[in-house]
Backbone atoms as SQL, in Angstrom:
CREATE TABLE atoms (id INTEGER PRIMARY KEY, chain TEXT, resi INTEGER, resn TEXT, atom TEXT, x REAL, y REAL, z REAL);
INSERT INTO atoms VALUES
  (1, 'A', 1, 'MET', 'N', 0.835, -1.178, 0.000),
  (2, 'A', 1, 'MET', 'CA', 0.000, 0.000, 0.000),
  (3, 'A', 1, 'MET', 'C', 0.882, 1.245, 0.000),
  (4, 'A', 2, 'LEU', 'N', 0.485, 2.230, -0.772),
  (5, 'A', 2, 'LEU', 'CA', 1.264, 3.455, -0.878),
  (6, 'A', 2, 'LEU', 'C', 1.053, 4.341, 0.342),
  (7, 'A', 3, 'GLU', 'N', 2.121, 5.011, 0.756),
  (8, 'A', 3, 'GLU', 'CA', 2.055, 5.901, 1.909),
  (9, 'A', 3, 'GLU', 'C', 2.040, 7.353, 1.432),
  (10, 'A', 4, 'ARG', 'N', 1.006, 8.066, 1.816),
  (11, 'A', 4, 'ARG', 'CA', 0.892, 9.483, 1.474),
  (12, 'A', 4, 'ARG', 'C', 1.794, 10.273, 2.404),
  (13, 'A', 5, 'ARG', 'N', 2.647, 11.140, 1.803),
  (14, 'A', 5, 'ARG', 'CA', 3.534, 11.970, 2.620),
  (15, 'A', 5, 'ARG', 'C', 3.869, 13.252, 1.874),
  (16, 'A', 6, 'GLY', 'N', 4.491, 14.179, 2.570),
  (17, 'A', 6, 'GLY', 'CA', 4.859, 15.450, 1.967),
  (18, 'A', 6, 'GLY', 'C', 6.209, 15.369, 1.269),
  (19, 'A', 7, 'PHE', 'N', 6.317, 16.069, 0.140),
  (20, 'A', 7, 'PHE', 'CA', 7.557, 16.140, -0.627),
  (21, 'A', 7, 'PHE', 'C', 7.912, 17.601, -0.857),
  (22, 'A', 8, 'PRO', 'N', 9.195, 17.968, -0.747),
  (23, 'A', 8, 'PRO', 'CA', 9.579, 19.357, -1.013),
  (24, 'A', 8, 'PRO', 'C', 9.428, 19.689, -2.504),
  (25, 'A', 9, 'ILE', 'N', 8.684, 20.736, -2.783),
  (26, 'A', 9, 'ILE', 'CA', 8.413, 21.118, -4.165),
  (27, 'A', 9, 'ILE', 'C', 9.704, 21.411, -4.925),
  (28, 'A', 10, 'GLU', 'N', 10.677, 22.004, -4.266),
  (29, 'A', 10, 'GLU', 'CA', 11.931, 22.347, -4.953),
  (30, 'A', 10, 'GLU', 'C', 12.728, 21.125, -5.410),
  (31, 'A', 11, 'MET', 'N', 12.409, 19.953, -4.865),
  (32, 'A', 11, 'MET', 'CA', 13.126, 18.724, -5.234),
  (33, 'A', 11, 'MET', 'C', 12.403, 17.924, -6.321),
  (34, 'A', 12, 'ILE', 'N', 11.319, 18.485, -6.877),
  (35, 'A', 12, 'ILE', 'CA', 10.533, 17.758, -7.869),
  (36, 'A', 12, 'ILE', 'C', 10.890, 18.242, -9.271),
  (37, 'A', 13, 'TYR', 'N', 11.298, 17.308, -10.104),
  (38, 'A', 13, 'TYR', 'CA', 11.639, 17.582, -11.497),
  (39, 'A', 13, 'TYR', 'C', 10.444, 17.222, -12.373),
  (40, 'A', 14, 'VAL', 'N', 10.114, 18.133, -13.288),
  (41, 'A', 14, 'VAL', 'CA', 9.019, 17.883, -14.229),
  (42, 'A', 14, 'VAL', 'C', 9.626, 17.686, -15.618),
  (43, 'A', 15, 'PRO', 'N', 9.468, 16.501, -16.214),
  (44, 'A', 15, 'PRO', 'CA', 10.000, 16.253, -17.557),
  (45, 'A', 15, 'PRO', 'C', 9.415, 17.234, -18.575),
  (46, 'A', 16, 'ALA', 'N', 10.226, 17.641, -19.540),
  (47, 'A', 16, 'ALA', 'CA', 9.813, 18.618, -20.559),
  (48, 'A', 16, 'ALA', 'C', 8.555, 18.164, -21.302),
  (49, 'A', 17, 'LYS', 'N', 8.452, 16.885, -21.599),
  (50, 'A', 17, 'LYS', 'CA', 7.288, 16.363, -22.311),
  (51, 'A', 17, 'LYS', 'C', 6.004, 16.602, -21.513),
  (52, 'A', 18, 'ARG', 'N', 6.089, 16.439, -20.210),
  (53, 'A', 18, 'ARG', 'CA', 4.924, 16.653, -19.343),
  (54, 'A', 18, 'ARG', 'C', 4.595, 18.146, -19.255),
  (55, 'A', 19, 'LEU', 'N', 5.615, 19.008, -19.218),
  (56, 'A', 19, 'LEU', 'CA', 5.393, 20.458, -19.133),
  (57, 'A', 19, 'LEU', 'C', 4.598, 20.996, -20.320),
  (58, 'A', 20, 'LYS', 'N', 4.723, 20.343, -21.463),
  (59, 'A', 20, 'LYS', 'CA', 4.005, 20.787, -22.654),
  (60, 'A', 20, 'LYS', 'C', 2.495, 20.665, -22.507),
  (61, 'A', 21, 'THR', 'N', 2.037, 19.888, -21.538),
  (62, 'A', 21, 'THR', 'CA', 0.602, 19.680, -21.345),
  (63, 'A', 21, 'THR', 'C', -0.010, 20.664, -20.344),
  (64, 'A', 22, 'LEU', 'N', 0.793, 21.597, -19.838),
  (65, 'A', 22, 'LEU', 'CA', 0.330, 22.538, -18.815),
  (66, 'A', 22, 'LEU', 'C', -0.724, 23.496, -19.360),
  (67, 'A', 23, 'GLU', 'N', -1.835, 23.608, -18.637),
  (68, 'A', 23, 'GLU', 'CA', -2.922, 24.529, -18.973),
  (69, 'A', 23, 'GLU', 'C', -3.053, 25.549, -17.842),
  (70, 'A', 24, 'PRO', 'N', -2.598, 26.807, -18.062),
  (71, 'A', 24, 'PRO', 'CA', -2.611, 27.819, -16.999),
  (72, 'A', 24, 'PRO', 'C', -3.982, 28.043, -16.362),
  (73, 'A', 25, 'ASP', 'N', -5.061, 27.994, -17.140),
  (74, 'A', 25, 'ASP', 'CA', -6.395, 28.191, -16.569),
  (75, 'A', 25, 'ASP', 'C', -6.747, 27.089, -15.577),
  (76, 'A', 26, 'LYS', 'N', -6.314, 25.888, -15.868),
  (77, 'A', 26, 'LYS', 'CA', -6.567, 24.758, -14.973),
  (78, 'A', 26, 'LYS', 'C', -5.783, 24.928, -13.667),
  (79, 'A', 27, 'VAL', 'N', -4.557, 25.448, -13.766),
  (80, 'A', 27, 'VAL', 'CA', -3.738, 25.701, -12.579),
  (81, 'A', 27, 'VAL', 'C', -4.428, 26.730, -11.681),
  (82, 'A', 28, 'THR', 'N', -4.943, 27.791, -12.280),
  (83, 'A', 28, 'THR', 'CA', -5.626, 28.834, -11.518),
  (84, 'A', 28, 'THR', 'C', -6.860, 28.275, -10.808),
  (85, 'A', 29, 'ALA', 'N', -7.657, 27.502, -11.520),
  (86, 'A', 29, 'ALA', 'CA', -8.857, 26.913, -10.930),
  (87, 'A', 29, 'ALA', 'C', -8.498, 25.969, -9.778),
  (88, 'A', 30, 'LEU', 'N', -7.459, 25.172, -9.964),
  (89, 'A', 30, 'LEU', 'CA', -7.034, 24.246, -8.908),
  (90, 'A', 30, 'LEU', 'C', -6.504, 24.999, -7.693),
  (91, 'A', 31, 'ALA', 'N', -5.761, 26.069, -7.930),
  (92, 'A', 31, 'ALA', 'CA', -5.235, 26.872, -6.819),
  (93, 'A', 31, 'ALA', 'C', -6.381, 27.431, -5.982),
  (94, 'A', 32, 'GLU', 'N', -7.423, 27.913, -6.637),
  (95, 'A', 32, 'GLU', 'CA', -8.586, 28.434, -5.913),
  (96, 'A', 32, 'GLU', 'C', -9.267, 27.327, -5.117),
  (97, 'A', 33, 'ASP', 'N', -9.383, 26.147, -5.705),
  (98, 'A', 33, 'ASP', 'CA', -9.992, 25.017, -5.009),
  (99, 'A', 33, 'ASP', 'C', -9.142, 24.590, -3.810),
  (100, 'A', 34, 'ILE', 'N', -7.833, 24.582, -3.974),
  (101, 'A', 34, 'ILE', 'CA', -6.937, 24.190, -2.886),
  (102, 'A', 34, 'ILE', 'C', -7.034, 25.189, -1.738),
  (103, 'A', 35, 'LEU', 'N', -7.189, 26.467, -2.046),
  (104, 'A', 35, 'LEU', 'CA', -7.364, 27.465, -0.986),
  (105, 'A', 35, 'LEU', 'C', -8.609, 27.177, -0.154),
  (106, 'A', 36, 'THR', 'N', -9.650, 26.717, -0.813),
  (107, 'A', 36, 'THR', 'CA', -10.915, 26.434, -0.129),
  (108, 'A', 36, 'THR', 'C', -10.911, 25.074, 0.561),
  (109, 'A', 37, 'ASN', 'N', -10.448, 24.046, -0.116),
  (110, 'A', 37, 'ASN', 'CA', -10.590, 22.666, 0.359),
  (111, 'A', 37, 'ASN', 'C', -9.292, 21.966, 0.753),
  (112, 'A', 38, 'GLY', 'N', -8.159, 22.595, 0.498),
  (113, 'A', 38, 'GLY', 'CA', -6.880, 21.931, 0.726),
  (114, 'A', 38, 'GLY', 'C', -6.574, 20.979, -0.418),
  (115, 'A', 39, 'GLN', 'N', -5.401, 20.380, -0.378),
  (116, 'A', 39, 'GLN', 'CA', -5.029, 19.421, -1.414),
  (117, 'A', 39, 'GLN', 'C', -5.711, 18.091, -1.107),
  (118, 'A', 40, 'THR', 'N', -6.638, 17.699, -1.955),
  (119, 'A', 40, 'THR', 'CA', -7.411, 16.486, -1.695),
  (120, 'A', 40, 'THR', 'C', -6.840, 15.254, -2.399),
  (121, 'A', 41, 'THR', 'N', -6.130, 15.457, -3.496),
  (122, 'A', 41, 'THR', 'CA', -5.596, 14.329, -4.261),
  (123, 'A', 41, 'THR', 'C', -4.072, 14.435, -4.322),
  (124, 'A', 42, 'PRO', 'N', -3.347, 13.430, -3.831),
  (125, 'A', 42, 'PRO', 'CA', -1.886, 13.461, -3.880),
  (126, 'A', 42, 'PRO', 'C', -1.360, 13.298, -5.300),
  (127, 'A', 43, 'ILE', 'N', -0.174, 13.815, -5.536),
  (128, 'A', 43, 'ILE', 'CA', 0.510, 13.601, -6.811),
  (129, 'A', 43, 'ILE', 'C', 1.270, 12.278, -6.720),
  (130, 'A', 44, 'ARG', 'N', 1.824, 11.823, -7.844),
  (131, 'A', 44, 'ARG', 'CA', 2.633, 10.593, -7.859),
  (132, 'A', 44, 'ARG', 'C', 4.025, 10.927, -8.377),
  (133, 'A', 45, 'LEU', 'N', 5.010, 10.396, -7.674),
  (134, 'A', 45, 'LEU', 'CA', 6.410, 10.665, -7.983),
  (135, 'A', 45, 'LEU', 'C', 7.201, 9.368, -7.991),
  (136, 'A', 46, 'ARG', 'N', 8.322, 9.407, -8.665),
  (137, 'A', 46, 'ARG', 'CA', 9.317, 8.346, -8.546),
  (138, 'A', 46, 'ARG', 'C', 10.639, 9.040, -8.257),
  (139, 'A', 47, 'THR', 'N', 11.623, 8.299, -7.886),
  (140, 'A', 47, 'THR', 'CA', 12.916, 8.902, -7.587),
  (141, 'A', 47, 'THR', 'C', 13.988, 8.340, -8.509),
  (142, 'A', 48, 'ASP', 'N', 14.982, 9.171, -8.786),
  (143, 'A', 48, 'ASP', 'CA', 16.139, 8.692, -9.540),
  (144, 'A', 48, 'ASP', 'C', 17.368, 8.644, -8.638),
  (145, 'A', 49, 'GLY', 'N', 17.130, 8.755, -7.333),
  (146, 'A', 49, 'GLY', 'CA', 18.217, 8.708, -6.363),
  (147, 'A', 49, 'GLY', 'C', 18.664, 10.075, -5.896),
  (148, 'A', 50, 'GLN', 'N', 18.419, 11.112, -6.696),
  (149, 'A', 50, 'GLN', 'CA', 18.842, 12.465, -6.326),
  (150, 'A', 50, 'GLN', 'C', 17.674, 13.431, -6.199),
  (151, 'A', 51, 'ARG', 'N', 16.599, 13.147, -6.902),
  (152, 'A', 51, 'ARG', 'CA', 15.443, 14.041, -6.913),
  (153, 'A', 51, 'ARG', 'C', 14.191, 13.203, -7.152),
  (154, 'A', 52, 'PHE', 'N', 13.054, 13.866, -7.062),
  (155, 'A', 52, 'PHE', 'CA', 11.783, 13.218, -7.350),
  (156, 'A', 52, 'PHE', 'C', 11.334, 13.631, -8.741),
  (157, 'A', 53, 'ILE', 'N', 10.817, 12.691, -9.494),
  (158, 'A', 53, 'ILE', 'CA', 10.365, 12.955, -10.862),
  (159, 'A', 53, 'ILE', 'C', 8.852, 12.816, -10.892),
  (160, 'A', 54, 'LEU', 'N', 8.191, 13.845, -11.388),
  (161, 'A', 54, 'LEU', 'CA', 6.739, 13.853, -11.437),
  (162, 'A', 54, 'LEU', 'C', 6.223, 12.832, -12.430),
  (163, 'A', 55, 'MET', 'N', 5.312, 12.002, -11.953),
  (164, 'A', 55, 'MET', 'CA', 4.674, 11.012, -12.820),
  (165, 'A', 55, 'MET', 'C', 3.234, 11.430, -13.140),
  (166, 'A', 56, 'GLU', 'N', 2.563, 12.012, -12.154),
  (167, 'A', 56, 'GLU', 'CA', 1.165, 12.396, -12.312),
  (168, 'A', 56, 'GLU', 'C', 0.853, 13.543, -11.354),
  (169, 'A', 57, 'GLY', 'N', 0.172, 14.582, -11.856),
  (170, 'A', 57, 'GLY', 'CA', -0.252, 15.678, -10.984),
  (171, 'A', 57, 'GLY', 'C', 0.375, 17.025, -11.302),
  (172, 'A', 58, 'LEU', 'N', 0.696, 17.263, -12.568),
  (173, 'A', 58, 'LEU', 'CA', 1.345, 18.515, -12.954),
  (174, 'A', 58, 'LEU', 'C', 0.546, 19.743, -12.525),
  (175, 'A', 59, 'HIS', 'N', -0.745, 19.755, -12.779),
  (176, 'A', 59, 'HIS', 'CA', -1.545, 20.939, -12.461),
  (177, 'A', 59, 'HIS', 'C', -1.652, 21.159, -10.950),
  (178, 'A', 60, 'ARG', 'N', -1.742, 20.067, -10.188),
  (179, 'A', 60, 'ARG', 'CA', -1.748, 20.198, -8.727),
  (180, 'A', 60, 'ARG', 'C', -0.423, 20.742, -8.230),
  (181, 'A', 61, 'LEU', 'N', 0.685, 20.248, -8.789),
  (182, 'A', 61, 'LEU', 'CA', 2.010, 20.735, -8.402),
  (183, 'A', 61, 'LEU', 'C', 2.145, 22.215, -8.701),
  (184, 'A', 62, 'GLU', 'N', 1.768, 22.627, -9.897),
  (185, 'A', 62, 'GLU', 'CA', 1.909, 24.032, -10.271),
  (186, 'A', 62, 'GLU', 'C', 0.961, 24.934, -9.482),
  (187, 'A', 63, 'ALA', 'N', -0.212, 24.420, -9.122),
  (188, 'A', 63, 'ALA', 'CA', -1.133, 25.197, -8.284),
  (189, 'A', 63, 'ALA', 'C', -0.524, 25.422, -6.900),
  (190, 'A', 64, 'MET', 'N', 0.061, 24.390, -6.328),
  (191, 'A', 64, 'MET', 'CA', 0.695, 24.522, -5.010),
  (192, 'A', 64, 'MET', 'C', 1.898, 25.459, -5.084),
  (193, 'A', 65, 'ARG', 'N', 2.652, 25.383, -6.163),
  (194, 'A', 65, 'ARG', 'CA', 3.790, 26.283, -6.356),
  (195, 'A', 65, 'ARG', 'C', 3.301, 27.736, -6.457),
  (196, 'A', 66, 'ALA', 'N', 2.216, 27.947, -7.206),
  (197, 'A', 66, 'ALA', 'CA', 1.654, 29.297, -7.362),
  (198, 'A', 66, 'ALA', 'C', 1.160, 29.858, -6.032),
  (199, 'A', 67, 'LEU', 'N', 0.720, 28.974, -5.150),
  (200, 'A', 67, 'LEU', 'CA', 0.249, 29.406, -3.831),
  (201, 'A', 67, 'LEU', 'C', 1.399, 29.652, -2.854),
  (202, 'A', 68, 'GLY', 'N', 2.616, 29.383, -3.302),
  (203, 'A', 68, 'GLY', 'CA', 3.783, 29.616, -2.458),
  (204, 'A', 68, 'GLY', 'C', 4.068, 28.515, -1.457),
  (205, 'A', 69, 'GLU', 'N', 3.470, 27.346, -1.672),
  (206, 'A', 69, 'GLU', 'CA', 3.687, 26.216, -0.762),
  (207, 'A', 69, 'GLU', 'C', 5.103, 25.660, -0.948),
  (208, 'A', 70, 'GLN', 'N', 5.659, 25.137, 0.131),
  (209, 'A', 70, 'GLN', 'CA', 6.998, 24.548, 0.099),
  (210, 'A', 70, 'GLN', 'C', 6.975, 23.037, -0.110),
  (211, 'A', 71, 'SER', 'N', 5.829, 22.415, 0.205),
  (212, 'A', 71, 'SER', 'CA', 5.729, 20.962, 0.047),
  (213, 'A', 71, 'SER', 'C', 4.356, 20.598, -0.501),
  (214, 'A', 72, 'ILE', 'N', 4.268, 19.365, -0.979),
  (215, 'A', 72, 'ILE', 'CA', 3.032, 18.862, -1.572),
  (216, 'A', 72, 'ILE', 'C', 2.871, 17.401, -1.176),
  (217, 'A', 73, 'ASP', 'N', 1.632, 16.981, -0.943),
  (218, 'A', 73, 'ASP', 'CA', 1.371, 15.591, -0.601),
  (219, 'A', 73, 'ASP', 'C', 1.461, 14.723, -1.860),
  (220, 'A', 74, 'GLY', 'N', 2.056, 13.563, -1.698),
  (221, 'A', 74, 'GLY', 'CA', 2.181, 12.667, -2.838),
  (222, 'A', 74, 'GLY', 'C', 2.482, 11.244, -2.410),
  (223, 'A', 75, 'TYR', 'N', 2.541, 10.395, -3.415),
  (224, 'A', 75, 'TYR', 'CA', 2.900, 8.989, -3.249),
  (225, 'A', 75, 'TYR', 'C', 4.179, 8.739, -4.026),
  (226, 'A', 76, 'LEU', 'N', 5.101, 8.018, -3.426),
  (227, 'A', 76, 'LEU', 'CA', 6.316, 7.588, -4.112),
  (228, 'A', 76, 'LEU', 'C', 6.015, 6.224, -4.723),
  (229, 'A', 77, 'VAL', 'N', 6.119, 6.124, -6.038),
  (230, 'A', 77, 'VAL', 'CA', 5.814, 4.885, -6.745),
  (231, 'A', 77, 'VAL', 'C', 7.059, 4.375, -7.459),
  (232, 'A', 78, 'GLY', 'N', 7.056, 3.127, -7.812),
  (233, 'A', 78, 'GLY', 'CA', 8.162, 2.547, -8.554),
  (234, 'A', 78, 'GLY', 'C', 8.085, 2.912, -10.024),
  (235, 'A', 79, 'SER', 'N', 9.178, 2.787, -10.719),
  (236, 'A', 79, 'SER', 'CA', 9.203, 3.035, -12.163),
  (237, 'A', 79, 'SER', 'C', 8.460, 1.928, -12.876),
  (238, 'A', 80, 'ARG', 'N', 7.854, 2.279, -13.989),
  (239, 'A', 80, 'ARG', 'CA', 7.168, 1.282, -14.817),
  (240, 'A', 80, 'ARG', 'C', 8.198, 0.480, -15.580),
  (241, 'A', 81, 'LEU', 'N', 8.003, -0.809, -15.627),
  (242, 'A', 81, 'LEU', 'CA', 8.887, -1.664, -16.405),
  (243, 'A', 81, 'LEU', 'C', 8.200, -1.954, -17.737),
  (244, 'A', 82, 'HIS', 'N', 8.900, -1.761, -18.832),
  (245, 'A', 82, 'HIS', 'CA', 8.320, -1.963, -20.160),
  (246, 'A', 82, 'HIS', 'C', 8.802, -3.250, -20.761);
């Protein structure tokens, strides 16, 4: 079972391919929702040994960053094997 915990936002790397999917209006809407309800859905990350790599939750991450938060709730998951 995955353990929900806080991760430092400054240690999270977002791959360029994922950044291309960023929708600023969605970030704004999520930031407003987070102000009202808090972060309800954790992001998913994996590690490469030095940093955390975002797997899922770009808009939540950017909303928390826009709000000036230092950490974000997430799950550490293993890499997918192909």
